[in-house]
C-alpha positions as protocol buffer text, in pm:
chain_id: "A"
residue {
  index: 1
  type: UNK
  ca { x: 5926 y: -897 z: -3356 }
}
residue {
  index: 2
  type: UNK
  ca { x: 6212 y: -632 z: -3432 }
}
residue {
  index: 3
  type: UNK
  ca { x: 6405 y: -397 z: -3153 }
}
residue {
  index: 4
  type: UNK
  ca { x: 6564 y: -59 z: -3248 }
}
residue {
  index: 5
  type: UNK
  ca { x: 6834 y: 149 z: -3109 }
}
residue {
  index: 6
  type: UNK
  ca { x: 6805 y: 506 z: -3191 }
}
residue {
  index: 7
  type: UNK
  ca { x: 6563 y: 442 z: -3460 }
}
residue {
  index: 8
  type: UNK
  ca { x: 6827 y: 144 z: -3650 }
}
residue {
  index: 9
  type: UNK
  ca { x: 6672 y: -185 z: -3661 }
}
residue {
  index: 10
  type: UNK
  ca { x: 6934 y: -402 z: -3472 }
}
residue {
  index: 11
  type: UNK
  ca { x: 7053 y: -702 z: -3662 }
}
residue {
  index: 12
  type: UNK
  ca { x: 7140 y: -966 z: -3409 }
}
residue {
  index: 13
  type: UNK
  ca { x: 6845 y: -1051 z: -3194 }
}
residue {
  index: 14
  type: UNK
  ca { x: 6776 y: -1412 z: -3164 }
}
residue {
  index: 15
  type: UNK
  ca { x: 6428 y: -1506 z: -3075 }
}
residue {
  index: 16
  type: UNK
  ca { x: 6299 y: -1817 z: -2879 }
}
residue {
  index: 17
  type: UNK
  ca { x: 5987 y: -2032 z: -2833 }
}
residue {
  index: 18
  type: UNK
  ca { x: 5913 y: -2076 z: -2502 }
}
residue {
  index: 19
  type: UNK
  ca { x: 5531 y: -2203 z: -2496 }
}
residue {
  index: 20
  type: UNK
  ca { x: 5639 y: -2554 z: -2433 }
}
residue {
  index: 21
  type: UNK
  ca { x: 5327 y: -2716 z: -2603 }
}
residue {
  index: 22
  type: UNK
  ca { x: 5058 y: -2481 z: -2495 }
}
residue {
  index: 23
  type: UNK
  ca { x: 4830 y: -2479 z: -2830 }
}
residue {
  index: 24
  type: UNK
  ca { x: 4637 y: -2191 z: -2743 }
}
residue {
  index: 25
  type: UNK
  ca { x: 4902 y: -1958 z: -2639 }
}
residue {
  index: 26
  type: UNK
  ca { x: 5252 y: -1868 z: -2782 }
}
residue {
  index: 27
  type: UNK
  ca { x: 5537 y: -1703 z: -2561 }
}
residue {
  index: 28
  type: UNK
  ca { x: 5851 y: -1561 z: -2735 }
}
residue {
  index: 29
  type: UNK
  ca { x: 6182 y: -1434 z: -2592 }
}
residue {
  index: 30
  type: UNK
  ca { x: 6323 y: -1224 z: -2782 }
}
residue {
  index: 31
  type: UNK
  ca { x: 6718 y: -1135 z: -2690 }
}
residue {
  index: 32
  type: UNK
  ca { x: 7035 y: -951 z: -2809 }
}
residue {
  index: 33
  type: UNK
  ca { x: 7393 y: -985 z: -2733 }
}
residue {
  index: 34
  type: UNK
  ca { x: 7538 y: -701 z: -2486 }
}
residue {
  index: 35
  type: UNK
  ca { x: 7523 y: -386 z: -2700 }
}
residue {
  index: 36
  type: UNK
  ca { x: 7728 y: -77 z: -2614 }
}
residue {
  index: 37
  type: UNK
  ca { x: 7494 y: 194 z: -2475 }
}
residue {
  index: 38
  type: UNK
  ca { x: 7531 y: 554 z: -2450 }
}
residue {
  index: 39
  type: UNK
  ca { x: 7344 y: 894 z: -2229 }
}
residue {
  index: 40
  type: UNK
  ca { x: 7089 y: 935 z: -2452 }
}
residue {
  index: 41
  type: UNK
  ca { x: 7051 y: 571 z: -2631 }
}
residue {
  index: 42
  type: UNK
  ca { x: 6686 y: 466 z: -2628 }
}
residue {
  index: 43
  type: UNK
  ca { x: 6546 y: 149 z: -2732 }
}
residue {
  index: 44
  type: UNK
  ca { x: 6196 y: 20 z: -2916 }
}
residue {
  index: 45
  type: UNK
  ca { x: 6031 y: -293 z: -2953 }
}
residue {
  index: 46
  type: UNK
  ca { x: 5784 y: -366 z: -3274 }
}
residue {
  index: 47
  type: UNK
  ca { x: 5563 y: -634 z: -3275 }
}
residue {
  index: 48
  type: UNK
  ca { x: 5387 y: -719 z: -3659 }
}
residue {
  index: 49
  type: UNK
  ca { x: 5148 y: -998 z: -3763 }
}
residue {
  index: 50
  type: UNK
  ca { x: 5149 y: -995 z: -4138 }
}
residue {
  index: 51
  type: UNK
  ca { x: 4925 y: -1264 z: -4239 }
}
residue {
  index: 52
  type: UNK
  ca { x: 4733 y: -1446 z: -3932 }
}
residue {
  index: 53
  type: UNK
  ca { x: 4490 y: -1220 z: -3803 }
}
residue {
  index: 54
  type: UNK
  ca { x: 4371 y: -1456 z: -3565 }
}
residue {
  index: 55
  type: UNK
  ca { x: 4707 y: -1343 z: -3342 }
}
residue {
  index: 56
  type: UNK
  ca { x: 4601 y: -1112 z: -3106 }
}
residue {
  index: 57
  type: UNK
  ca { x: 4919 y: -908 z: -2935 }
}
residue {
  index: 58
  type: UNK
  ca { x: 4805 y: -827 z: -2546 }
}
residue {
  index: 59
  type: UNK
  ca { x: 5001 y: -511 z: -2441 }
}
residue {
  index: 60
  type: UNK
  ca { x: 4957 y: -571 z: -2128 }
}
residue {
  index: 61
  type: UNK
  ca { x: 5125 y: -899 z: -2147 }
}
residue {
  index: 62
  type: UNK
  ca { x: 5416 y: -747 z: -2360 }
}
residue {
  index: 63
  type: UNK
  ca { x: 5730 y: -690 z: -2176 }
}
residue {
  index: 64
  type: UNK
  ca { x: 6073 y: -524 z: -2272 }
}
residue {
  index: 65
  type: UNK
  ca { x: 6329 y: -577 z: -2026 }
}
residue {
  index: 66
  type: UNK
  ca { x: 6705 y: -403 z: -2035 }
}
residue {
  index: 67
  type: UNK
  ca { x: 6993 y: -497 z: -1807 }
}
residue {
  index: 68
  type: UNK
  ca { x: 7317 y: -286 z: -1731 }
}
residue {
  index: 69
  type: UNK
  ca { x: 7639 y: -558 z: -1766 }
}
residue {
  index: 70
  type: UNK
  ca { x: 7909 y: -401 z: -1581 }
}
């Protein structure tokens, strides 16, 4: 998993496996510390599987959230 801001990969992402022992489903929470944002900035989420072709990434179950911190 990688998150990009304006095309540049963020280096301080944190990933947590939240599967809770479910063997058939892996759930991951990926987070970043607060990021300064300006009008026109954009973010992208990239998911890649490098070696295990049995992994299926389901787009309908993949979510990306951003929260404004005042």
